[in-house]
Backbone bond lengths (Angstrom), bond angles and torsions (degrees), N, CA, C in turn:
res aa  C-N    CA-C-N  psi(-1)  N-CA   C-N-CA  omega(-1)  CA-C   N-CA-C  phi
1 M - - - 1.451 - - 1.529 110.93 -
2 S 1.332 117.15 -16.64 1.462 119.00 -179.79 1.523 111.53 -66.05
3 D 1.346 117.78 -32.54 1.467 120.00 176.08 1.523 110.97 -64.31
4 L 1.317 116.16 -40.14 1.463 121.41 178.06 1.529 110.13 -64.14
5 A 1.317 117.16 -45.27 1.462 121.48 178.46 1.529 110.53 -62.88
6 A 1.332 117.61 -42.53 1.468 121.35 178.43 1.528 111.09 -63.29
7 S 1.322 117.18 -38.63 1.474 120.62 177.72 1.524 111.15 -64.42
8 L 1.326 116.52 -39.91 1.462 120.01 177.88 1.525 110.46 -65.30
9 I 1.308 116.79 -43.81 1.469 120.31 178.06 1.524 110.09 -59.49
10 D 1.322 117.03 -45.83 1.465 120.77 179.94 1.522 111.76 -61.94
11 A 1.323 116.77 -43.57 1.474 120.53 -179.58 1.529 110.90 -63.06
12 L 1.316 116.65 -41.59 1.467 120.32 178.29 1.523 111.06 -68.47
13 R 1.304 116.36 -42.38 1.462 120.92 -179.91 1.538 110.41 -60.96
14 Q 1.327 117.21 -41.15 1.469 121.04 179.51 1.522 112.06 -59.86
15 R 1.335 116.88 -29.96 1.469 121.04 179.84 1.527 112.02 -98.43
16 N 1.320 116.66 0.94 1.461 120.52 -176.05 1.529 110.71 56.33
17 Q 1.349 114.99 46.15 1.460 121.43 -178.88 1.527 110.50 -118.97
18 T 1.326 114.24 163.15 1.459 121.44 -178.58 1.525 110.88 -122.00
19 I 1.325 114.74 166.07 1.463 120.94 -179.10 1.529 109.35 -141.12
20 C 1.325 115.09 154.07 1.462 121.66 173.08 1.528 107.79 -141.06
21 F 1.315 115.31 171.41 1.459 121.90 -176.61 1.525 110.74 -127.32
22 C 1.324 115.02 150.40 1.455 122.62 169.37 1.526 104.96 -132.59
23 E 1.319 116.74 109.60 1.462 120.50 -169.28 1.516 112.36 -122.30
24 S 1.311 114.46 134.87 1.456 121.10 174.58 1.527 108.28 -105.38
25 L 1.328 118.30 -87.12 1.467 120.31 -174.20 1.516 113.34 -62.51
26 T 1.328 118.87 -23.47 1.457 121.62 -179.05 1.529 112.21 -87.51
27 A 1.319 118.16 -12.99 1.475 124.47 170.84 1.525 114.60 46.65
28 G 1.327 117.10 41.23 1.458 121.04 177.18 1.508 115.13 98.72
29 L 1.320 118.01 -4.05 1.465 121.74 -178.17 1.534 111.55 -63.87
30 G 1.319 117.60 -33.85 1.470 120.81 179.02 1.516 111.40 -64.92
31 A 1.326 116.49 -51.46 1.461 120.67 178.95 1.525 110.24 -62.73
32 A 1.319 117.44 -39.98 1.461 120.89 179.37 1.521 111.31 -65.09
33 T 1.322 117.70 -37.50 1.464 121.26 178.11 1.526 110.21 -63.38
34 L 1.316 117.02 -42.66 1.463 120.41 177.24 1.532 109.72 -66.37
35 A 1.320 117.11 -42.85 1.461 121.73 -177.75 1.527 112.90 -67.05
36 D 1.329 118.16 -18.98 1.465 121.29 176.82 1.525 112.16 -67.22
37 V 1.323 117.54 -18.76 1.461 122.27 -176.24 1.531 109.30 -90.57
38 P 1.319 117.76 126.35 1.463 119.34 176.00 1.534 110.63 -55.61
39 G 1.300 116.33 135.73 1.463 121.09 -178.78 1.513 113.70 96.57
40 A 1.327 116.83 -3.76 1.469 119.79 -179.30 1.519 111.64 -59.28
41 S 1.323 116.98 -30.77 1.469 119.44 -178.21 1.524 112.43 -63.84
42 D 1.322 117.81 -16.37 1.468 120.82 175.50 1.521 112.02 -67.54
43 V 1.343 117.05 -25.65 1.472 119.82 -172.22 1.529 114.66 -128.69
44 L 1.309 118.24 -23.22 1.472 121.39 -174.32 1.525 110.60 -84.87
45 R 1.337 116.19 117.01 1.463 121.78 179.73 1.521 112.18 -86.02
46 G 1.325 117.65 -35.02 1.458 121.26 -176.96 1.502 110.23 149.91
47 G 1.317 115.09 -159.36 1.449 118.11 -179.03 1.507 112.89 -171.05
48 L 1.314 113.53 167.31 1.453 123.00 177.77 1.514 107.96 -118.67
49 I 1.314 116.91 134.92 1.459 120.47 171.79 1.519 105.63 -104.97
50 T 1.316 115.27 111.06 1.470 122.01 -175.38 1.522 108.84 -117.58
51 Y 1.311 115.33 60.05 1.460 122.08 -176.43 1.527 111.26 -64.08
52 A 1.313 117.06 -43.75 1.466 121.61 -179.55 1.525 109.94 -88.16
53 T 1.330 115.94 146.93 1.458 121.28 -177.88 1.519 112.38 -57.79
54 D 1.328 118.01 -43.51 1.462 119.33 -177.91 1.526 112.17 -65.98
55 V 1.328 117.87 -25.13 1.460 121.14 178.21 1.534 110.84 -76.39
56 K 1.314 116.83 -26.55 1.468 119.45 173.04 1.534 108.74 -59.36
57 K 1.313 115.82 -37.63 1.474 121.18 178.51 1.520 110.84 -74.63
58 S 1.320 117.53 -51.82 1.469 120.25 -172.03 1.526 113.49 -72.22
59 L 1.328 119.41 -36.12 1.463 120.93 -179.15 1.527 112.83 -94.54
60 A 1.328 116.84 -46.09 1.462 120.34 -174.68 1.526 112.84 -92.01
61 G 1.325 117.09 -10.37 1.455 119.37 177.64 1.515 114.95 76.63
62 V 1.334 117.58 19.63 1.464 119.57 175.45 1.531 107.20 -67.24
63 S 1.314 116.60 128.86 1.467 120.21 -174.13 1.528 111.95 -69.88
64 E 1.313 114.30 153.04 1.469 120.11 175.45 1.521 110.65 -58.90
65 E 1.316 116.53 -36.15 1.471 121.03 -179.34 1.530 110.88 -62.94
66 V 1.340 116.87 -45.19 1.465 120.51 178.77 1.518 109.84 -62.60
67 L 1.318 117.02 -46.54 1.464 120.17 -178.92 1.525 111.59 -64.78
68 A 1.338 117.38 -38.27 1.463 120.43 179.21 1.522 111.45 -69.42
69 Q 1.322 116.43 -40.50 1.470 119.99 -176.25 1.526 113.05 -81.18
70 H 1.340 117.37 -38.17 1.465 120.54 -172.73 1.524 113.83 -112.45
71 G 1.330 117.22 -19.32 1.457 120.89 -178.71 1.520 111.91 81.57
72 P 1.336 116.49 175.13 1.463 120.58 -177.31 1.520 114.10 -74.94
73 V 1.337 117.55 -17.40 1.459 121.79 -178.60 1.522 108.11 -114.96
74 S 1.322 115.78 92.55 1.466 120.15 -179.93 1.525 109.32 -163.93
75 P 1.325 116.26 159.29 1.464 118.69 176.74 1.526 112.46 -64.34
76 V 1.321 117.22 -34.20 1.463 121.02 178.87 1.525 110.10 -65.23
77 T 1.319 117.12 -45.51 1.460 121.35 178.72 1.527 110.68 -62.81
78 A 1.330 117.41 -41.11 1.474 120.45 178.43 1.528 110.55 -60.18
79 R 1.320 117.33 -42.84 1.480 120.24 178.34 1.524 111.11 -63.03
80 E 1.330 116.25 -43.69 1.463 119.78 -178.75 1.530 111.85 -68.05
81 M 1.317 116.98 -34.91 1.466 120.42 175.04 1.522 110.32 -62.09
82 A 1.340 116.29 -43.87 1.470 120.27 179.70 1.530 110.83 -64.36
83 R 1.330 116.88 -44.98 1.472 119.72 177.95 1.533 111.08 -57.85
84 G 1.315 115.60 -45.95 1.459 119.87 -178.27 1.515 112.57 -64.99
85 A 1.327 117.30 -42.90 1.461 120.47 -179.88 1.528 110.38 -65.01
86 R 1.305 116.60 -40.71 1.472 120.28 179.10 1.528 110.19 -59.18
87 R 1.305 115.13 -43.77 1.466 120.34 -179.90 1.541 110.61 -66.98
88 V 1.321 117.02 -50.27 1.463 121.70 -176.33 1.534 111.54 -63.80
89 C 1.313 117.38 -41.59 1.467 121.10 -175.77 1.525 113.12 -88.36
90 G 1.326 117.88 -11.71 1.454 120.33 -179.80 1.510 113.08 65.49
91 A 1.331 116.46 40.21 1.465 122.11 -178.14 1.524 110.87 -103.80
92 D 1.320 115.47 158.12 1.467 120.42 174.23 1.533 110.88 -71.42
93 W 1.309 115.76 -36.21 1.465 122.58 -178.02 1.524 109.38 -128.19
94 A 1.329 115.38 147.21 1.462 120.97 171.09 1.518 108.11 -136.28
95 V 1.310 114.98 141.23 1.454 120.93 175.35 1.520 106.99 -122.28
96 A 1.327 116.14 134.27 1.461 122.17 -179.25 1.519 109.29 -123.00
97 V 1.323 115.80 147.30 1.460 121.64 179.07 1.526 108.20 -134.82
98 T 1.340 115.41 126.79 1.460 120.65 176.05 1.520 108.31 -141.72
99 G 1.317 116.53 142.92 1.454 118.95 -178.94 1.521 112.13 169.31
100 V 1.321 114.39 -163.38 1.465 121.87 -176.49 1.531 108.90 -122.44
101 A 1.336 115.77 116.02 1.466 120.73 179.33 1.524 112.12 -92.13
102 G 1.312 116.57 -16.85 1.459 119.62 178.84 1.511 112.36 96.86
103 P 1.274 118.04 -176.45 1.461 126.16 17.78 1.534 114.77 -82.86
104 D 1.340 118.19 -9.72 1.459 120.56 -176.50 1.521 111.02 -116.08
105 P 1.341 117.09 154.46 1.467 119.54 172.89 1.530 110.38 -59.15
106 Q 1.323 116.00 160.24 1.463 121.34 -178.91 1.521 109.48 -133.83
107 D 1.304 116.67 122.08 1.471 122.22 175.09 1.534 112.77 49.00
108 G 1.319 116.57 42.27 1.459 120.40 178.14 1.523 114.65 84.21
109 H 1.322 117.47 1.51 1.470 121.38 178.44 1.520 108.91 -101.87
110 Q 1.321 114.87 135.31 1.453 121.05 -177.04 1.522 111.67 -77.56
111 V 1.319 116.02 153.64 1.452 122.03 173.38 1.532 107.72 -59.20
112 G 1.316 115.80 129.94 1.462 121.35 -179.77 1.515 114.04 99.16
113 E 1.341 117.62 -7.69 1.461 119.07 174.57 1.527 107.43 -77.28
114 V 1.298 115.59 112.68 1.465 121.92 -176.68 1.517 108.42 -136.95
115 W 1.328 115.47 136.57 1.464 122.63 178.78 1.520 110.08 -119.27
116 V 1.323 115.14 138.31 1.455 122.13 176.98 1.517 107.53 -111.89
117 G 1.308 116.62 126.57 1.459 122.22 174.76 1.511 109.61 -108.72
118 L 1.329 115.67 142.06 1.464 121.30 177.66 1.515 108.68 -129.99
119 A 1.317 116.27 133.61 1.456 121.55 173.82 1.520 107.18 -125.93
120 G 1.321 115.11 126.27 1.458 119.87 -179.00 1.507 111.79 -127.51
121 P 1.313 116.15 -170.80 1.457 120.70 -177.27 1.532 114.11 -61.94
122 Q 1.340 117.31 -25.93 1.459 119.52 -173.84 1.521 114.94 -121.51
123 W 1.333 118.73 -14.11 1.459 119.91 -175.16 1.531 111.23 -162.15
124 T 1.322 114.49 168.37 1.463 122.71 174.59 1.524 107.75 -132.63
125 A 1.329 116.75 139.94 1.460 120.79 -178.38 1.523 109.63 -149.95
126 S 1.323 115.59 169.19 1.462 120.53 174.09 1.518 109.49 -143.07
127 S 1.327 114.32 154.93 1.469 121.61 179.93 1.520 108.76 -144.80
128 A 1.311 115.00 154.41 1.461 119.88 169.83 1.521 107.36 -68.32
129 A 1.316 117.36 130.65 1.466 121.30 -177.94 1.526 111.31 -57.08
130 A 1.324 117.25 -37.25 1.463 120.75 -177.79 1.526 112.65 -64.70
131 E 1.319 117.39 -19.10 1.469 121.10 177.53 1.526 111.73 -82.49
132 L 1.322 117.80 -11.87 1.462 122.17 -175.35 1.523 113.73 -101.60
133 V 1.319 117.56 -7.38 1.465 121.61 -177.07 1.522 110.47 -117.08
134 D 1.306 114.89 171.87 1.460 121.23 177.26 1.525 109.34 -55.13
135 P 1.333 117.73 138.27 1.473 120.31 -178.99 1.529 114.53 -55.39
136 S 1.324 118.09 -25.60 1.463 120.36 179.97 1.531 112.10 -66.86
137 L 1.330 117.87 -16.30 1.462 121.00 179.60 1.525 112.71 -90.27
138 G 1.333 116.32 2.79 1.456 119.44 -176.43 1.516 113.30 -125.51
139 R 1.317 113.50 177.58 1.461 122.50 177.33 1.523 107.14 -155.59
140 Y 1.315 116.82 165.82 1.457 121.22 173.04 1.519 108.87 -101.21
141 A 1.324 116.11 143.89 1.460 120.18 178.98 1.521 109.31 -140.15
142 L 1.322 114.93 144.18 1.459 120.49 173.09 1.524 108.06 -79.17
143 V 1.312 116.01 130.03 1.457 121.84 -177.34 1.520 108.14 -120.81
144 P 1.333 117.43 129.04 1.463 119.61 178.74 1.532 110.92 -54.44
145 G 1.326 115.39 132.59 1.457 120.94 178.39 1.518 114.25 89.14
146 S 1.328 117.92 -10.37 1.460 120.86 178.59 1.524 109.02 -99.29
147 P 1.333 117.46 133.40 1.463 119.83 -177.69 1.524 113.97 -71.88
148 E 1.322 117.18 -14.78 1.465 120.19 -179.36 1.524 109.18 -142.77
149 P 1.326 116.86 160.54 1.466 119.29 178.70 1.534 110.74 -60.75
150 L 1.326 116.35 147.99 1.454 122.23 177.78 1.520 109.80 -108.78
151 R 1.312 115.53 149.67 1.461 121.53 177.57 1.524 109.38 -80.44
152 M 1.315 116.60 125.81 1.464 123.66 -177.99 1.528 108.98 -124.60
153 L 1.327 115.62 161.14 1.457 119.75 170.53 1.531 108.17 -76.16
154 A 1.310 116.43 145.80 1.462 121.78 -178.10 1.524 110.23 -108.32
155 G 1.315 115.20 158.40 1.458 120.59 173.30 1.510 112.65 117.57
156 D 1.333 114.21 -172.40 1.459 119.63 177.53 1.532 108.68 -84.49
157 R 1.307 115.55 -177.77 1.469 121.56 -175.96 1.537 112.14 -54.64
158 A 1.312 117.12 -47.86 1.467 120.87 -178.53 1.527 111.27 -65.89
159 E 1.325 116.58 -41.42 1.472 120.37 179.87 1.529 111.04 -64.89
160 I 1.317 117.25 -40.05 1.471 121.01 178.88 1.529 109.96 -65.60
161 R 1.306 117.50 -42.09 1.466 120.34 178.96 1.529 110.83 -63.58
162 R 1.338 117.60 -43.67 1.472 120.64 178.10 1.528 110.95 -64.28
163 A 1.327 116.83 -42.83 1.469 120.16 179.05 1.526 110.68 -65.15
164 A 1.325 117.71 -34.88 1.467 121.05 177.45 1.529 110.65 -63.98
165 V 1.324 116.74 -41.23 1.470 120.36 177.00 1.522 109.97 -64.60
166 E 1.326 117.01 -44.12 1.468 119.99 177.85 1.528 110.20 -58.60
167 A 1.322 116.94 -44.24 1.467 120.73 178.89 1.526 110.94 -61.19
168 A 1.325 116.56 -42.44 1.470 120.52 -179.66 1.524 110.77 -63.61
169 L 1.322 117.11 -45.29 1.463 120.57 179.82 1.525 111.42 -66.05
170 R 1.338 116.94 -42.65 1.467 120.41 178.58 1.528 111.09 -63.32
171 G 1.321 116.10 -45.60 1.455 119.83 179.24 1.515 111.67 -60.37
172 A 1.328 116.76 -43.55 1.461 120.92 179.14 1.523 111.05 -64.92
173 L 1.324 117.94 -42.14 1.461 121.26 179.95 1.526 111.36 -62.19
174 V 1.318 116.72 -46.37 1.471 120.47 178.25 1.525 110.19 -60.30
175 A 1.327 116.93 -44.57 1.465 120.65 -178.21 1.523 111.67 -63.62
176 V 1.321 117.06 -44.97 1.467 120.30 179.89 1.523 110.09 -63.03
177 R 1.317 117.09 -43.92 1.473 120.33 179.83 1.530 111.60 -65.41
178 E 1.333 117.02 -42.54 1.469 119.83 178.84 1.515 111.10 -65.05
179 Q 1.318 117.43 -40.68 1.460 120.95 179.58 1.520 109.79 -64.37
180 K 1.316 116.67 -37.83 1.462 120.87 178.98 1.512 109.89 -64.25
181 Q 1.331 117.64 -45.11 1.448 121.08 -179.64 1.518 111.80 -64.07
182 S 1.346 117.31 -42.92 1.469 120.01 -179.11 1.519 110.71 -68.33
183 A 1.330 118.46 -30.97 1.466 120.76 178.11 1.521 111.57 -71.00
184 E 1.340 116.32 -28.42 1.459 120.23 -179.99 1.516 112.13 -83.20
185 S 1.322 118.42 -20.63 1.466 122.18 -176.37 1.514 112.17 -70.54
């Protein structure tokens, strides 16, 4: 994963841009993974660890309405976490991770349901973490209320947390590169 982190640092450095993190289930592992790479201080502004739901509101500024309607594990919450972290940290980019690492389901969400939120200079988006990593790191699961199986991260608690960080870094790298290309067009 250090090659992925180094690529993200290089892509941000080329644009003279910065990044920050807002992490729930990964509890700072994403920012720490980036910080393990020499030169990270050129681009890494900091991060928020919003493990508890109420801290998503107080630190990242996720509204009570979003949390009440969508809960702490949702694509909407991931987007709002990223927006809030970007604002609080004063970064060009923010990546947020929220989900369930296990060992047990949480509030109706299955183990491995993880969402990555990205906020950049021009847009904010979210994706299922399992869609951003190699298919071998995921699985399909039936989720109550969903008409079809959803793609989840697979593995034990540690494996899900590592895969969530990989998804966050990959998603951020793709976004930074795409934004760079569209700015040059």
